[in-house]
gemmi code that builds the backbone of each chain (N, CA, C; Angstrom):
import gemmi

chains = {
    "A": [
        ("MET", (160.198, 96.008, 130.808), (160.123, 96.326, 129.755), (159.124, 97.635, 128.903)),
        ("ASN", (159.939, 98.336, 128.383), (159.530, 99.837, 127.735), (158.675, 99.048, 126.092)),
        ("ASP", (157.513, 100.120, 126.112), (157.059, 99.692, 124.910), (157.669, 100.806, 123.734)),
        ("ARG", (159.178, 101.476, 124.061), (159.624, 101.859, 122.941), (160.803, 101.295, 122.919)),
        ("ILE", (161.975, 101.791, 122.094), (163.337, 101.291, 121.866), (163.941, 102.289, 121.545)),
        ("GLU", (165.104, 102.853, 122.038), (165.876, 103.816, 121.643), (167.062, 103.593, 121.708)),
        ("LYS", (167.850, 104.245, 120.863), (169.251, 103.734, 120.023), (169.907, 104.879, 120.200)),
        ("ARG", (171.335, 104.877, 120.684), (172.132, 106.614, 120.603), (173.655, 106.102, 119.765)),
        ("ILE", (173.504, 106.569, 118.805), (174.790, 106.291, 117.964), (175.891, 107.900, 118.102)),
        ("GLU", (176.767, 107.573, 118.099), (177.765, 109.088, 117.939), (178.369, 108.552, 116.490)),
        ("LEU", (178.113, 109.600, 115.438), (178.867, 109.671, 114.368), (180.061, 110.572, 113.927)),
        ("LYS", (181.055, 110.238, 113.481), (181.982, 111.354, 113.114), (181.422, 111.957, 111.891)),
        ("ALA", (180.571, 112.459, 111.859), (180.354, 113.252, 110.752), (179.809, 114.591, 111.238)),
        ("PRO", (179.547, 115.607, 110.027), (178.701, 116.535, 110.609), (177.314, 116.529, 110.507)),
        ("VAL", (176.639, 117.163, 111.271), (174.724, 116.884, 111.379), (174.811, 117.159, 110.013)),
        ("SER", (175.042, 118.117, 108.994), (174.465, 117.988, 108.294), (174.611, 116.701, 107.134)),
        ("ARG", (175.827, 116.113, 107.581), (176.092, 115.014, 106.367), (174.908, 113.755, 106.825)),
        ("VAL", (174.690, 113.654, 108.323), (173.737, 112.977, 108.509), (172.153, 113.101, 108.611)),
        ("TRP", (172.168, 114.502, 108.376), (170.470, 114.559, 107.896), (170.088, 114.297, 106.657)),
        ("ARG", (171.255, 114.698, 105.426), (171.174, 114.008, 104.322), (170.967, 112.835, 104.263)),
        ("ALA", (171.919, 111.747, 104.899), (172.020, 110.444, 104.781), (170.179, 110.238, 105.514)),
        ("LEU", (169.556, 110.674, 106.159), (168.375, 110.475, 106.546), (167.027, 110.719, 105.892)),
        ("THR", (167.382, 111.548, 105.142), (166.168, 112.345, 104.874), (166.264, 112.670, 103.066)),
        ("ASP", (167.268, 111.789, 102.654), (167.601, 112.617, 100.628), (167.019, 110.534, 101.090)),
        ("TYR", (166.051, 110.581, 99.610), (165.366, 109.107, 99.239), (166.155, 108.280, 99.011)),
        ("ARG", (167.398, 108.982, 98.129), (168.322, 107.875, 97.793), (169.563, 107.453, 98.705)),
        ("GLU", (169.844, 108.264, 99.675), (171.009, 108.074, 100.387), (170.219, 107.168, 101.706)),
        ("PHE", (169.353, 107.407, 102.008), (168.511, 106.786, 102.928), (168.416, 105.193, 102.401)),
        ("GLY", (168.069, 104.898, 101.210), (167.942, 103.581, 100.887), (169.037, 102.849, 100.679)),
        ("THR", (170.332, 104.042, 100.015), (171.186, 102.741, 100.262), (171.632, 102.212, 101.679)),
        ("TRP", (171.377, 102.954, 102.788), (172.208, 102.055, 103.835), (170.416, 101.652, 104.998)),
        ("PHE", (169.581, 102.013, 104.680), (168.239, 101.408, 105.268), (168.241, 100.210, 104.064)),
        ("GLN", (168.370, 100.220, 103.531), (168.603, 98.593, 102.229), (167.133, 98.853, 101.706)),
        ("VAL", (166.595, 100.017, 100.843), (165.018, 100.121, 100.507), (165.223, 101.104, 99.360)),
        ("LYS", (164.452, 101.010, 98.535), (164.696, 101.340, 97.040), (163.281, 102.361, 97.184)),
        ("LEU", (163.355, 104.067, 97.055), (162.400, 104.332, 97.616), (161.712, 104.779, 95.925)),
        ("ASP", (160.569, 105.540, 95.837), (160.147, 105.827, 94.525), (160.633, 106.896, 94.691)),
        ("GLY", (160.651, 107.972, 95.618), (160.818, 109.397, 95.578), (160.888, 109.848, 96.950)),
        ("PRO", (161.237, 111.253, 96.937), (161.709, 112.088, 97.781), (160.697, 111.957, 99.397)),
        ("PHE", (161.303, 112.487, 100.117), (160.152, 112.113, 101.610), (159.655, 113.670, 102.211)),
        ("VAL", (158.425, 113.553, 101.826), (158.156, 114.807, 102.009), (157.162, 114.853, 103.537)),
        ("ALA", (157.103, 115.913, 104.258), (156.658, 115.493, 105.946), (154.803, 115.773, 105.418)),
        ("GLY", (153.706, 114.791, 105.762), (152.648, 114.539, 105.883), (152.317, 113.450, 104.719)),
        ("GLN", (153.316, 112.911, 103.969), (153.073, 112.391, 102.911), (153.728, 110.840, 102.779)),
        ("ILE", (153.022, 110.109, 102.085), (153.421, 108.820, 102.237), (154.586, 108.474, 101.222)),
        ("SER", (155.445, 107.786, 101.653), (156.870, 107.686, 101.017), (156.680, 106.287, 100.662)),
        ("ARG", (156.745, 105.478, 99.239), (156.610, 104.258, 98.685), (157.885, 103.940, 98.103)),
        ("GLY", (158.502, 102.151, 98.469), (159.147, 102.005, 97.683), (159.108, 100.254, 98.011)),
        ("HIS", (160.520, 99.833, 97.749), (160.468, 98.451, 97.994), (161.334, 97.577, 98.616)),
        ("ILE", (161.919, 96.691, 99.471), (162.879, 96.176, 100.312), (164.180, 96.023, 99.390)),
        ("THR", (165.354, 95.899, 99.917), (166.645, 95.295, 99.124), (167.397, 94.622, 99.997)),
        ("TYR", (167.045, 94.697, 101.139), (167.440, 93.767, 102.493), (167.326, 92.234, 101.904)),
        ("PRO", (168.619, 91.852, 102.031), (168.947, 90.108, 101.582), (167.703, 89.348, 101.977)),
        ("GLY", (167.114, 88.776, 101.190), (165.484, 88.041, 102.322), (164.707, 88.227, 102.006)),
        ("TYR", (164.419, 89.823, 102.065), (163.235, 90.301, 102.034), (162.913, 90.913, 100.864)),
        ("GLU", (163.626, 90.776, 99.714), (164.076, 91.597, 98.229), (162.679, 91.333, 97.994)),
        ("HIS", (162.017, 92.995, 97.609), (160.955, 92.840, 96.357), (159.347, 93.344, 97.500)),
        ("LEU", (159.631, 93.134, 98.433), (158.607, 93.238, 99.796), (158.467, 94.851, 99.415)),
        ("LYS", (156.949, 95.007, 99.711), (156.843, 96.750, 99.727), (157.162, 96.939, 100.667)),
        ("TRP", (157.642, 98.674, 100.817), (158.453, 99.287, 102.092), (156.903, 100.686, 101.698)),
        ("GLU", (156.374, 101.288, 103.281), (155.806, 102.484, 103.150), (155.709, 103.021, 104.147)),
        ("VAL", (156.468, 104.240, 104.472), (155.699, 104.924, 105.534), (155.373, 106.245, 105.397)),
        ("VAL", (154.304, 106.545, 106.276), (153.879, 108.172, 106.138), (154.814, 108.966, 107.326)),
        ("VAL", (155.609, 109.638, 106.262), (156.903, 110.943, 107.094), (155.263, 112.263, 107.851)),
        ("GLN", (156.074, 111.838, 109.251), (155.567, 112.863, 110.228), (156.339, 114.390, 110.108)),
        ("LYS", (157.373, 114.693, 110.559), (158.309, 115.651, 110.813), (159.463, 115.601, 110.150)),
        ("MET", (159.638, 116.934, 109.421), (161.186, 116.675, 109.174), (161.733, 118.469, 109.379)),
        ("GLU", (162.251, 118.374, 110.427), (162.625, 120.176, 111.236), (164.552, 119.848, 110.884)),
        ("PRO", (164.521, 120.700, 109.689), (166.252, 120.582, 109.192), (167.129, 120.226, 110.270)),
        ("GLU", (167.668, 119.604, 110.208), (169.248, 118.737, 110.644), (168.367, 118.752, 112.381)),
        ("ARG", (167.646, 118.571, 113.183), (166.854, 118.250, 114.228), (166.454, 116.807, 114.269)),
        ("LEU", (165.105, 116.796, 113.634), (164.167, 115.829, 113.822), (163.569, 115.012, 112.583)),
        ("PHE", (163.660, 114.085, 111.902), (162.811, 113.691, 110.996), (161.860, 111.996, 111.932)),
        ("SER", (161.063, 112.108, 111.483), (160.113, 110.934, 111.800), (159.247, 110.315, 110.869)),
        ("PHE", (158.617, 109.222, 111.277), (157.548, 108.836, 110.400), (157.181, 107.485, 111.084)),
        ("THR", (155.882, 107.436, 110.674), (155.240, 106.325, 111.302), (155.306, 104.961, 110.250)),
        ("TRP", (154.819, 103.608, 110.612), (154.847, 102.851, 109.699), (154.318, 101.524, 110.359)),
        ("HIS", (154.553, 100.430, 109.734), (153.997, 98.909, 110.312), (155.477, 98.128, 109.887)),
        ("PRO", (156.082, 98.377, 110.880), (157.323, 97.092, 110.786), (157.128, 95.867, 110.370)),
        ("TYR", (157.939, 94.971, 109.456), (157.858, 93.762, 109.373), (156.128, 93.529, 108.411)),
        ("ALA", (155.862, 93.964, 108.092), (154.413, 94.085, 107.467), (154.491, 93.010, 105.812)),
        ("VAL", (155.352, 92.020, 106.178), (156.011, 91.184, 105.054), (154.405, 90.483, 104.259)),
        ("ASP", (153.501, 90.041, 104.474), (152.657, 89.330, 103.993), (151.537, 90.487, 103.233)),
        ("PRO", (151.925, 90.466, 101.809), (151.607, 91.052, 100.722), (149.972, 90.673, 100.397)),
        ("LYS", (149.767, 89.749, 101.170), (147.830, 89.602, 100.801), (147.024, 90.271, 101.881)),
        ("LYS", (148.086, 90.666, 103.044), (147.468, 91.490, 103.988), (147.273, 92.669, 103.987)),
        ("ASP", (146.239, 93.545, 104.643), (145.762, 94.383, 104.858), (146.361, 95.097, 106.215)),
        ("TYR", (147.363, 96.206, 106.218), (148.030, 96.614, 107.755), (147.517, 97.961, 107.788)),
        ("SER", (146.636, 98.303, 106.910), (146.228, 100.022, 107.113), (145.259, 100.260, 108.534)),
        ("GLN", (144.485, 99.046, 108.861), (143.794, 99.172, 109.783), (144.581, 99.408, 111.525)),
        ("GLU", (146.048, 98.478, 111.354), (146.708, 98.686, 112.748), (147.355, 100.069, 112.453)),
        ("THR", (147.442, 100.508, 114.053), (147.965, 100.997, 114.630), (149.499, 101.492, 114.455)),
        ("PRO", (150.137, 102.337, 113.550), (151.753, 102.129, 113.094), (152.823, 102.709, 114.533)),
        ("THR", (153.953, 102.014, 114.253), (155.038, 102.694, 115.331), (155.572, 104.065, 114.731)),
        ("LEU", (155.623, 104.796, 115.719), (156.554, 105.874, 115.415), (158.122, 105.759, 115.186)),
        ("VAL", (158.481, 106.150, 114.188), (160.085, 106.077, 114.102), (160.807, 107.456, 114.435)),
        ("GLU", (161.423, 107.908, 115.123), (162.259, 109.635, 115.376), (163.210, 109.401, 115.247)),
        ("PHE", (164.201, 110.224, 114.702), (165.346, 110.470, 114.331), (165.796, 112.051, 115.021)),
        ("ARG", (166.579, 111.821, 116.195), (167.094, 113.409, 116.343), (168.579, 113.525, 116.561)),
        ("LEU", (168.636, 114.520, 115.968), (170.452, 114.697, 115.625), (170.763, 115.960, 116.133)),
        ("GLU", (171.778, 115.896, 117.321), (172.686, 116.688, 117.962), (173.856, 117.002, 117.940)),
        ("LYS", (174.551, 118.406, 117.639), (175.873, 118.318, 117.063), (176.416, 117.841, 118.610)),
        ("THR", (177.467, 117.398, 118.238), (178.562, 117.415, 118.947), (180.040, 117.561, 119.217)),
        ("ALA", (181.036, 117.319, 119.869), (182.246, 117.984, 119.699), (182.857, 117.078, 118.407)),
        ("ALA", (182.455, 115.541, 118.584), (182.708, 114.966, 117.391), (182.287, 114.349, 116.645)),
        ("GLY", (180.807, 115.103, 116.290), (179.830, 115.208, 115.285), (179.227, 115.079, 115.220)),
        ("THR", (178.252, 113.987, 115.368), (176.847, 114.469, 115.550), (176.658, 112.819, 116.791)),
        ("LEU", (175.567, 113.600, 117.190), (174.655, 112.267, 118.443), (173.365, 112.182, 117.926)),
        ("LEU", (173.223, 110.713, 117.322), (171.929, 110.961, 116.658), (171.084, 109.721, 117.594)),
        ("VAL", (170.068, 109.766, 117.971), (169.426, 109.225, 118.894), (167.827, 108.669, 118.384)),
        ("VAL", (167.908, 107.360, 118.383), (166.443, 106.901, 117.405), (165.460, 106.006, 118.423)),
        ("THR", (164.475, 106.676, 118.192), (163.133, 105.725, 119.342), (162.452, 105.595, 118.207)),
        ("GLU", (161.789, 104.319, 118.525), (160.734, 104.021, 117.982), (159.651, 103.472, 119.223)),
        ("SER", (158.235, 103.757, 118.865), (157.368, 103.481, 120.107), (156.059, 103.031, 119.248)),
        ("GLY", (155.582, 102.627, 120.343), (153.789, 102.394, 120.173), (153.996, 101.070, 119.896)),
        ("PHE", (154.725, 99.683, 120.596), (154.734, 98.606, 120.230), (153.650, 97.612, 121.083)),
        ("ASP", (153.039, 98.334, 121.523), (152.210, 98.044, 122.213), (150.679, 97.901, 121.658)),
        ("LYS", (150.835, 98.407, 120.693), (149.693, 98.288, 119.661), (149.827, 96.790, 118.290)),
        ("ILE", (150.792, 96.482, 118.269), (151.310, 95.424, 117.765), (150.201, 94.081, 117.661)),
        ("PRO", (149.753, 93.759, 116.985), (148.836, 92.434, 117.090), (150.022, 91.368, 117.640)),
        ("ARG", (149.582, 90.333, 118.164), (150.182, 89.041, 118.941), (150.756, 88.464, 117.235)),
        ("ASP", (149.946, 87.924, 116.454), (150.143, 87.219, 115.342), (151.368, 87.862, 114.625)),
        ("ARG", (151.257, 89.256, 114.557), (152.159, 90.163, 113.701), (153.674, 89.868, 113.975)),
        ("ARG", (153.730, 89.969, 115.237), (154.946, 90.056, 116.125), (155.620, 88.674, 115.668)),
        ("GLN", (154.415, 87.750, 115.825), (155.338, 86.465, 115.575), (155.539, 86.014, 113.931)),
        ("GLU", (155.085, 86.832, 112.969), (155.448, 86.908, 111.644), (157.162, 87.348, 111.276)),
        ("ALA", (157.466, 88.360, 112.555), (158.677, 89.125, 112.184), (159.783, 88.229, 112.326)),
        ("PHE", (159.592, 86.800, 112.866), (160.945, 85.897, 113.086), (160.056, 84.483, 113.320)),
        ("ARG", (160.653, 83.972, 113.167), (160.150, 82.037, 113.126), (161.526, 81.567, 114.437)),
        ("LYS", (161.192, 81.758, 115.703), (161.716, 81.128, 116.274), (161.380, 80.202, 117.762)),
        ("ASN", (161.449, 79.085, 117.156), (160.888, 78.298, 118.403), (161.463, 78.328, 119.597)),
        ("ASP", (160.966, 78.781, 120.398), (161.482, 78.608, 122.158), (160.843, 77.691, 123.158)),
        ("GLY", (161.437, 76.752, 122.838), (160.868, 75.779, 123.838), (161.531, 76.152, 125.202)),
        ("GLY", (161.051, 75.101, 126.241), (161.686, 75.627, 127.463), (160.877, 76.514, 128.522)),
        ("TRP", (159.996, 75.641, 129.115), (159.082, 76.179, 130.108), (160.212, 77.214, 131.517)),
        ("ALA", (160.717, 75.939, 131.749), (161.960, 76.991, 132.726), (162.602, 78.047, 132.514)),
        ("GLN", (163.265, 77.830, 131.003), (163.978, 78.870, 130.758), (163.148, 80.087, 130.514)),
        ("GLN", (162.073, 80.111, 129.729), (160.979, 81.257, 130.013), (160.844, 82.041, 131.392)),
        ("MET", (160.492, 80.827, 132.414), (160.153, 81.791, 133.634), (161.176, 82.183, 134.363)),
        ("LYS", (162.696, 81.671, 133.717), (163.943, 82.358, 134.254), (163.774, 83.980, 133.711)),
        ("ASN", (163.802, 83.942, 132.128), (163.861, 84.661, 131.743), (162.361, 86.708, 132.355)),
        ("ILE", (161.057, 85.889, 132.532), (160.399, 86.742, 133.300), (160.579, 86.830, 134.061)),
        ("GLU", (161.049, 86.337, 135.697), (161.827, 86.688, 136.433), (162.865, 87.826, 136.702)),
        ("LEU", (163.804, 87.448, 135.746), (164.536, 88.291, 135.600), (164.479, 89.826, 134.883)),
        ("HIS", (163.345, 89.731, 134.095), (162.861, 90.715, 133.510), (162.163, 91.892, 134.550)),
        ("VAL", (161.536, 91.034, 135.121), (160.308, 91.818, 136.482), (161.128, 92.760, 137.101)),
        ("THR", (162.321, 91.436, 137.772), (162.968, 92.076, 139.079), (164.160, 93.307, 138.645)),
        ("GLN", (164.201, 93.183, 137.414), (165.299, 94.346, 136.513), (164.453, 95.178, 136.320)),
        ("ALA", (163.190, 95.504, 136.020), (162.175, 96.705, 136.268), (162.057, 97.312, 137.239)),
        ("THR", (161.850, 96.173, 138.232), (161.530, 97.203, 139.624), (162.526, 98.144, 140.504)),
    ],
    "B": [
        ("MET", (149.715, 95.274, 126.968), (150.462, 94.476, 127.601), (151.602, 95.300, 128.736)),
        ("PHE", (151.812, 96.676, 128.033), (152.812, 97.495, 128.864), (152.224, 97.603, 129.956)),
        ("ALA", (151.115, 98.247, 129.902), (150.155, 98.739, 130.846), (149.976, 97.982, 131.758)),
        ("ALA", (149.769, 96.890, 131.475), (149.621, 95.724, 132.686), (150.398, 95.768, 133.730)),
        ("LEU", (151.750, 95.705, 132.773), (153.014, 95.521, 133.666), (153.647, 96.559, 133.669)),
        ("GLY", (152.907, 98.065, 133.355), (153.656, 98.886, 134.288), (153.185, 99.498, 135.474)),
        ("ASP", (152.824, 98.634, 136.602), (152.508, 98.863, 137.643), (153.392, 97.804, 138.846)),
        ("PRO", (153.849, 98.848, 139.818), (154.503, 98.048, 140.906), (154.339, 96.837, 141.389)),
        ("THR", (152.978, 97.101, 141.879), (152.124, 95.711, 142.618), (152.214, 94.627, 141.718)),
        ("ARG", (151.918, 94.799, 140.276), (151.594, 93.789, 139.403), (153.034, 93.528, 139.142)),
        ("LEU", (153.601, 93.904, 138.976), (155.013, 93.719, 138.827), (155.522, 92.574, 139.697)),
        ("ALA", (155.404, 93.060, 141.292), (155.449, 92.052, 142.045), (154.661, 91.156, 142.127)),
        ("LEU", (153.554, 90.880, 141.655), (152.499, 89.970, 141.319), (153.609, 88.677, 140.570)),
        ("VAL", (153.433, 89.239, 139.428), (154.498, 88.458, 138.323), (155.785, 87.787, 138.861)),
        ("ALA", (156.690, 88.452, 139.882), (157.432, 87.827, 140.156), (157.000, 86.870, 140.999)),
        ("LYS", (156.090, 86.785, 141.860), (155.994, 85.920, 142.715), (155.524, 84.457, 141.833)),
        ("LEU", (154.811, 85.308, 140.793), (153.751, 84.004, 140.520), (154.859, 83.241, 139.010)),
        ("SER", (156.444, 83.774, 139.013), (156.881, 83.132, 138.071), (157.852, 81.707, 139.020)),
        ("ALA", (157.451, 81.376, 139.734), (157.773, 80.236, 140.531), (157.299, 79.263, 139.671)),
        ("GLY", (156.376, 79.238, 139.000), (155.558, 78.513, 137.910), (153.944, 77.913, 138.345)),
        ("SER", (153.721, 77.554, 139.907), (152.545, 77.044, 139.941), (151.460, 77.893, 140.324)),
        ("PRO", (150.395, 77.285, 140.378), (149.518, 78.622, 140.767), (149.319, 78.764, 141.589)),
        ("TYR", (148.578, 80.032, 142.164), (148.663, 80.718, 143.743), (147.122, 80.614, 144.146)),
        ("SER", (146.623, 80.744, 145.329), (145.795, 81.439, 145.632), (145.695, 83.065, 146.014)),
        ("ILE", (144.384, 83.444, 145.967), (144.460, 84.914, 146.473), (144.922, 85.211, 147.885)),
        ("ALA", (144.729, 84.361, 148.369), (145.122, 84.224, 150.403), (147.149, 84.350, 150.109)),
        ("GLN", (147.395, 83.677, 149.085), (148.792, 83.222, 149.058), (149.400, 84.562, 148.890)),
        ("LEU", (148.507, 85.100, 147.665), (149.563, 86.418, 146.671), (148.977, 87.473, 147.804)),
        ("THR", (148.054, 87.595, 148.614), (148.109, 88.607, 149.864), (149.235, 88.768, 151.278)),
        ("THR", (149.296, 87.129, 151.172), (150.297, 87.462, 152.390), (151.738, 88.256, 152.210)),
        ("GLY", (151.936, 88.787, 153.613), (152.719, 89.407, 153.475), (153.214, 90.848, 152.566)),
        ("SER", (152.034, 90.993, 152.023), (151.760, 92.401, 151.283), (151.111, 93.353, 151.752)),
        ("ARG", (150.928, 94.538, 152.198), (150.484, 95.179, 152.559), (149.112, 95.734, 151.957)),
        ("ILE", (149.104, 95.322, 150.634), (147.803, 95.692, 149.491), (146.222, 94.795, 150.232)),
        ("THR", (145.628, 95.820, 150.129), (143.770, 94.955, 150.682), (144.094, 93.306, 149.320)),
        ("ARG", (143.449, 92.293, 150.061), (142.607, 91.373, 149.126), (142.024, 91.559, 148.128)),
        ("GLN", (141.214, 92.919, 148.160), (140.168, 93.263, 146.770), (141.355, 93.644, 146.047)),
        ("ALA", (142.199, 94.968, 146.469), (143.015, 94.971, 145.517), (143.736, 94.457, 144.737)),
        ("ILE", (144.420, 93.360, 145.293), (145.105, 92.468, 144.913), (144.907, 91.800, 143.884)),
        ("THR", (143.202, 91.389, 144.185), (142.193, 90.744, 143.189), (142.066, 91.454, 141.829)),
        ("LYS", (141.717, 93.019, 142.061), (141.696, 94.091, 140.756), (143.045, 93.551, 140.149)),
        ("HIS", (144.213, 93.635, 140.861), (145.336, 93.920, 139.855), (145.538, 92.188, 138.995)),
        ("LEU", (144.907, 91.045, 139.617), (145.137, 89.712, 138.979), (144.309, 89.916, 137.664)),
        ("ARG", (143.119, 90.319, 137.709), (142.262, 90.503, 136.874), (142.463, 91.383, 135.714)),
        ("VAL", (143.386, 92.676, 135.748), (144.310, 93.315, 134.552), (145.405, 92.673, 134.063)),
        ("LEU", (145.717, 91.151, 134.866), (146.777, 90.954, 134.437), (146.085, 89.608, 133.667)),
        ("GLU", (145.296, 89.561, 134.072), (144.512, 88.336, 133.023), (143.853, 88.876, 131.680)),
        ("ARG", (142.899, 89.573, 132.135), (143.065, 90.375, 130.466), (143.919, 90.778, 129.728)),
        ("ALA", (145.265, 90.937, 130.045), (146.340, 91.419, 129.243), (147.171, 89.649, 129.031)),
        ("GLY", (146.274, 88.886, 129.588), (146.714, 87.054, 128.774), (147.962, 86.838, 129.315)),
        ("ILE", (148.367, 87.538, 130.671), (149.489, 86.690, 131.532), (149.190, 86.150, 132.246)),
        ("VAL", (148.293, 86.362, 133.086), (147.904, 85.141, 134.243), (146.616, 84.566, 133.884)),
        ("ARG", (146.568, 83.384, 134.115), (145.680, 82.241, 133.799), (144.768, 82.138, 135.580)),
        ("CYS", (143.348, 81.855, 135.360), (142.495, 81.696, 136.458), (142.111, 80.298, 136.204)),
        ("VAL", (143.001, 79.503, 136.936), (142.543, 77.586, 137.487), (141.877, 77.562, 138.519)),
        ("ARG", (140.606, 76.777, 138.335), (139.870, 76.530, 139.877), (140.484, 75.270, 140.521)),
        ("ALA", (140.536, 75.267, 141.716), (141.186, 73.963, 142.321), (139.873, 73.898, 143.705)),
        ("GLY", (139.058, 73.114, 142.887), (137.980, 73.085, 144.613), (137.131, 74.454, 144.264)),
        ("ARG", (136.772, 74.900, 145.320), (136.201, 75.763, 145.005), (136.908, 77.370, 145.160)),
        ("GLU", (138.387, 77.449, 145.200), (139.192, 78.232, 145.150), (139.553, 78.917, 143.979)),
        ("SER", (139.795, 79.987, 143.498), (140.480, 80.440, 142.155), (141.943, 80.573, 142.542)),
        ("ARG", (142.529, 79.752, 141.564), (143.941, 80.106, 141.333), (144.793, 80.676, 140.550)),
        ("PHE", (146.058, 81.637, 140.674), (146.312, 82.027, 139.438), (147.907, 81.813, 139.122)),
        ("GLN", (148.056, 81.711, 137.531), (149.136, 80.855, 137.442), (149.199, 81.942, 136.098)),
        ("LEU", (150.843, 82.110, 136.146), (151.767, 82.816, 135.004), (151.468, 82.234, 133.846)),
        ("ASP", (151.219, 83.034, 132.735), (151.513, 82.069, 131.320), (152.552, 83.119, 130.738)),
        ("PRO", (154.036, 82.506, 130.622), (155.354, 82.921, 130.508), (155.084, 83.544, 129.278)),
        ("GLU", (154.173, 82.995, 127.982), (154.820, 83.305, 126.611), (154.243, 84.574, 126.441)),
        ("PRO", (153.084, 85.293, 126.493), (152.551, 86.592, 125.949), (154.422, 87.668, 126.579)),
        ("ILE", (155.091, 87.408, 127.790), (155.521, 88.149, 128.186), (156.922, 87.848, 127.216)),
        ("ALA", (157.715, 86.592, 127.035), (158.503, 85.703, 126.265), (158.464, 86.415, 124.938)),
        ("GLU", (157.123, 86.505, 124.440), (157.020, 86.700, 122.813), (156.990, 87.898, 122.477)),
        ("LEU", (157.043, 88.913, 123.436), (156.730, 90.240, 123.596), (158.391, 90.615, 123.627)),
        ("LYS", (158.979, 90.193, 124.607), (160.602, 90.443, 124.838), (161.118, 89.655, 123.845)),
        ("GLN", (161.255, 88.718, 123.105), (161.799, 88.211, 121.958), (161.426, 89.278, 120.794)),
        ("TYR", (160.940, 89.731, 120.726), (160.311, 90.773, 119.519), (161.270, 91.866, 119.635)),
        ("LEU", (161.100, 92.679, 120.613), (161.975, 93.716, 121.147), (163.123, 93.688, 120.933)),
        ("ASP", (163.278, 92.254, 121.213), (164.931, 92.343, 121.070), (165.339, 91.727, 119.330)),
        ("PHE", (164.443, 91.391, 119.125), (164.710, 91.154, 117.546), (164.841, 92.624, 116.074)),
        ("VAL", (163.703, 93.563, 117.058), (163.632, 95.086, 116.456), (164.791, 95.942, 116.786)),
        ("SER", (165.439, 95.776, 117.706), (166.783, 96.150, 118.471), (167.753, 96.003, 117.614)),
        ("GLU", (167.943, 94.630, 117.481), (168.814, 93.918, 116.853), (169.135, 94.861, 115.163)),
        ("GLN", (167.851, 94.935, 114.220), (167.321, 94.978, 113.530), (167.714, 96.525, 113.641)),
        ("TRP", (167.707, 97.585, 114.440), (168.150, 99.043, 114.411), (169.984, 98.833, 114.612)),
        ("ASP", (170.203, 98.222, 115.242), (171.702, 97.912, 115.724), (171.988, 97.716, 114.319)),
        ("GLN", (171.800, 96.706, 113.476), (172.252, 96.723, 111.887), (172.120, 97.966, 110.992)),
        ("ALA", (171.373, 98.230, 111.333), (170.860, 99.461, 110.256), (171.801, 100.548, 110.421)),
        ("LEU", (171.945, 101.092, 112.094), (172.751, 102.248, 112.223), (174.053, 101.738, 112.214)),
        ("GLY", (174.440, 100.447, 112.302), (176.268, 100.519, 111.596), (176.212, 100.353, 110.414)),
        ("ARG", (174.949, 100.571, 109.551), (175.096, 100.585, 108.229), (175.040, 101.910, 107.591)),
        ("LEU", (174.259, 102.935, 108.799), (174.605, 104.127, 108.357), (176.006, 105.166, 109.030)),
        ("LYS", (176.610, 104.530, 110.276), (177.580, 105.280, 110.494), (178.332, 104.923, 109.089)),
        ("ALA", (179.021, 103.712, 109.096), (179.722, 103.228, 107.697), (179.993, 104.024, 106.737)),
        ("PHE", (177.950, 104.547, 106.301), (177.732, 105.791, 105.184), (178.060, 106.756, 105.351)),
        ("VAL", (178.046, 107.080, 106.514), (178.430, 108.516, 106.489), (179.688, 109.011, 107.116)),
        ("GLU", (180.250, 108.086, 107.690), (181.794, 108.144, 108.460), (182.608, 107.854, 106.825)),
        ("ASP", (182.281, 107.391, 105.988), (182.794, 107.403, 104.633), (184.228, 106.219, 104.974)),
    ],
}
model = gemmi.Model(1)
for chain_id, residues in chains.items():
    chain = gemmi.Chain(chain_id)
    for i, (resn, *xyz) in enumerate(residues, 1):
        res = gemmi.Residue()
        res.name, res.seqid = resn, gemmi.SeqId(i, " ")
        for name, pos in zip(("N", "CA", "C"), xyz):
            atom = gemmi.Atom()
            atom.name, atom.element = name, gemmi.Element(name[0])
            atom.pos, atom.b_iso = gemmi.Position(*pos), 0.0
            res.add_atom(atom)
        chain.add_residue(res)
    model.add_chain(chain)
structure = gemmi.Structure()
structure.add_model(model)
structure.setup_entities()
């Protein structure tokens, strides 16, 4: 089990098109499903609210880290920080990195999110409400998981 | 928790403990080239991470896996992974027109 998630996706679009979709705040908002107050600026907080169904009007906030044109866009955030009464600023955020590479077919986008070990346990539980009973099933999952890791 | 699990000896201990019942240190050391002292140290790391519980059986300490922290972390990571799959699916549709 890694403390990072990596996604690789091939996009049939030029790098410049993908870069714009990631870093133009209106375009980002369209596919990410968030309405942002203003442009992304390296080193600055970017705010808005979620438009994703079921989470509408919840505040969304990231701290933009790097913007290396057409190569790397990154930000830190508190994913699923959905309780409006809570102050999440004391928690270590996770880091999201979008890396772009030109390919014959268009663009290879590699998205990495890291730093999950720092998320407090009760906040992980807020992210979804799914009660998974069954000691036996959990044990089976553990065994599968650790044997895969070795 | 990743640090606790990111060690082959500890992973092997967790695998052994996933049978469910409590094991003594002696039982966990059997068949291993690692010393009893080292095994005990590893068990304490797992205990501090909440993955393993120490239960007393008479004068002996036994160790039992608590599957919940690992299962829960895995579930959370699966959820986040799924969210990214969906978001990137929307990005793909967006840029490919």
